[in-house]
C-alpha positions in Angstrom: 53.6 -8.2 90.4 53.8 -10.1 87.2 57.3 -11.6 87.9 57.1 -15.2 89.0 60.3 -16.7 87.6 61.6 -19.6 89.6 58.4 -20.1 91.6 56.1 -23.1 91.2 52.8 -22.0 89.7 49.6 -24.0 90.2 46.7 -23.5 87.8 43.3 -25.0 88.2 40.2 -24.6 85.9 36.9 -23.5 87.3 33.7 -23.6 85.3 31.8 -20.4 84.8 28.0 -19.9 84.2 29.0 -19.2 80.6 29.5 -22.7 78.9 31.9 -21.0 76.4 34.1 -19.5 79.2 36.5 -21.2 81.6 38.2 -19.5 84.6 41.9 -20.5 85.2 42.9 -19.6 88.8 46.6 -19.2 89.6 48.5 -18.9 92.9 50.1 -15.7 91.7 49.0 -12.2 91.3 48.6 -10.3 88.0 46.8 -7.2 89.1 45.8 -5.5 92.3 42.7 -6.9 94.0 39.5 -5.7 92.3 41.2 -4.6 89.1 40.7 -6.4 85.8 41.1 -5.9 82.0 39.0 -7.4 79.2 40.4 -8.2 75.7 37.5 -9.0 73.3 39.9 -9.6 70.5 43.6 -9.8 69.5 43.7 -6.2 68.3 42.7 -5.0 71.8 45.5 -6.9 73.5 48.4 -4.7 72.4 49.6 -4.2 76.0 49.4 -7.8 77.1 51.9 -10.4 75.7 50.1 -13.1 77.7 46.7 -12.3 76.1 48.4 -12.2 72.6 49.8 -15.6 73.2 46.4 -17.0 74.2 44.8 -15.6 71.1 47.3 -17.7 69.1 45.2 -20.7 70.1 42.7 -20.7 67.2 39.7 -21.5 69.5 40.3 -18.5 71.9 37.9 -15.6 71.2 38.2 -13.5 74.3 40.7 -13.1 77.3 39.9 -11.5 80.6 42.7 -11.0 83.2 41.9 -10.3 86.8 43.9 -10.2 90.1 44.7 -14.0 90.2 42.8 -15.6 87.3 42.4 -15.6 83.6 39.1 -16.2 81.9 39.3 -17.7 78.4 36.2 -17.7 76.1 36.2 -20.1 73.2 34.6 -19.9 69.8 34.8 -23.6 69.0 32.6 -26.7 69.3 35.6 -28.5 70.9 34.8 -29.6 74.5 36.6 -28.0 77.4 37.7 -31.4 78.6 40.1 -31.4 75.6 41.2 -27.8 75.8 41.8 -27.3 79.6 45.0 -29.4 79.8 46.6 -27.5 76.9 45.6 -24.1 78.4 46.7 -25.1 81.9 50.1 -26.3 80.7 50.6 -23.1 78.7 49.6 -20.8 81.6 51.8 -22.7 84.1 54.8 -22.7 81.8 54.4 -19.1 80.7 54.1 -17.7 84.2 56.8 -19.9 85.7 59.2 -18.8 83.0 58.5 -15.2 84.0 56.7 -14.3 80.8 55.4 -10.7 80.7 51.7 -10.3 81.5 51.6 -6.6 80.5 54.0 -4.4 78.7 52.5 -1.6 80.7 50.1 -1.9 83.6 46.5 -1.2 82.7 45.1 1.9 84.3 42.5 1.0 86.8 39.1 2.1 85.5 37.2 3.9 88.2 33.5 4.2 87.7 32.3 7.8 88.2 28.9 9.2 87.8 28.7 10.7 84.3 28.1 14.4 84.2 26.1 15.5 81.2 24.0 18.5 80.4 20.9 16.6 81.4 22.4 15.1 84.6 20.8 16.4 87.7 22.5 16.5 91.1 20.0 13.9 92.3 21.0 11.6 89.4 24.7 12.1 90.2 24.1 11.2 93.9 22.0 8.1 93.0 24.7 7.1 90.5 27.3 7.1 93.3 25.0 4.9 95.4 24.6 2.5 92.5 28.3 2.3 92.0 28.8 1.6 95.7 26.2 -1.2 95.6 27.8 -2.8 92.5 31.3 -2.6 94.0 30.3 -4.0 97.4 27.6 -6.6 96.6 27.6 -7.5 92.9 31.2 -7.4 91.6 32.6 -10.0 94.1 30.0 -12.5 93.0 30.5 -11.8 89.4 34.3 -12.2 89.8 33.7 -15.6 91.3 32.1 -16.5 88.0 35.1 -15.3 86.0 33.7 -11.9 84.9 33.3 -8.3 85.8 30.6 -5.6 85.9 31.1 -1.9 85.7 28.8 1.1 85.9 28.2 3.1 82.7 25.3 5.4 83.4 22.0 6.2 85.2 19.3 8.1 83.4 15.5 8.2 83.7 15.5 5.3 86.1 17.6 3.1 83.8 21.0 1.8 85.0 23.4 0.8 82.2 26.3 -1.5 83.0 29.1 -3.2 81.1 29.6 -6.9 81.4 33.1 -8.4 80.8 34.9 -11.7 80.8 32.7 -14.8 81.2 29.6 -12.5 81.6 29.9 -11.2 78.0 27.8 -13.4 75.8 26.7 -15.7 78.7 23.3 -17.2 78.2 22.5 -16.7 81.9 23.8 -13.2 82.0 20.3 -11.7 81.2 18.7 -13.7 84.0 21.5 -12.6 86.5 21.1 -9.1 85.4 17.3 -9.0 85.7 16.6 -11.4 88.5 19.6 -10.6 90.6 21.2 -7.2 90.0 18.0 -5.4 89.0 16.0 -6.7 91.9 18.8 -5.7 94.3 19.1 -2.2 93.0 15.4 -1.6 92.9 15.1 -2.8 96.5 17.9 -0.6 97.7 17.2 2.4 95.5 13.5 2.9 94.6 14.4 5.3 91.8 15.9 2.5 89.8 13.3 1.1 87.3 15.5 -1.1 85.1 19.0 -2.4 84.6 20.4 -3.1 81.1 23.8 -4.2 79.9 25.5 -2.2 77.1 25.8 -4.3 74.0 23.7 -7.2 75.2 20.5 -8.0 73.3 17.5 -9.4 75.2 
């Protein structure tokens, strides 16, 4: 799935809601549809030579790889207009040359209702409903923006999620979370009182 040697690769950049993140869409496939992997730093990218190479650019602070796109987050005041041509050229050359994306394929993370000592059967059933709603209604839109959302837990009316890719550290992520996702879940599941993102400060 990551072998593309000899084929012409096209790469185009697509802005995300996060001004520090840019989504690079390719006409090739890295991972099965709906699967993604988030590398918040170089140390976490041990299984991805592509991500390691991207971290060699001193302005790259995070790499997110999905089925047919790579989202790069920068930590620099440099404008994207200066960085996009360099990153596009690198990605095109790397993939056309058949450069390895992963040394071993990431294991697909499947969200499952967490079972704890204080988890009731009702909570577990509601958790599954929440996961289904996130998978069917929320994740496709979030992926369009170069990110991902995964379920972490549901307890006492509070849904906790993980935000990845361009969503991590995005100024508008809180608005999306509260105005969009929270409203949707509250409307569909009255037991939901609040949605929070793990690691995001409000």
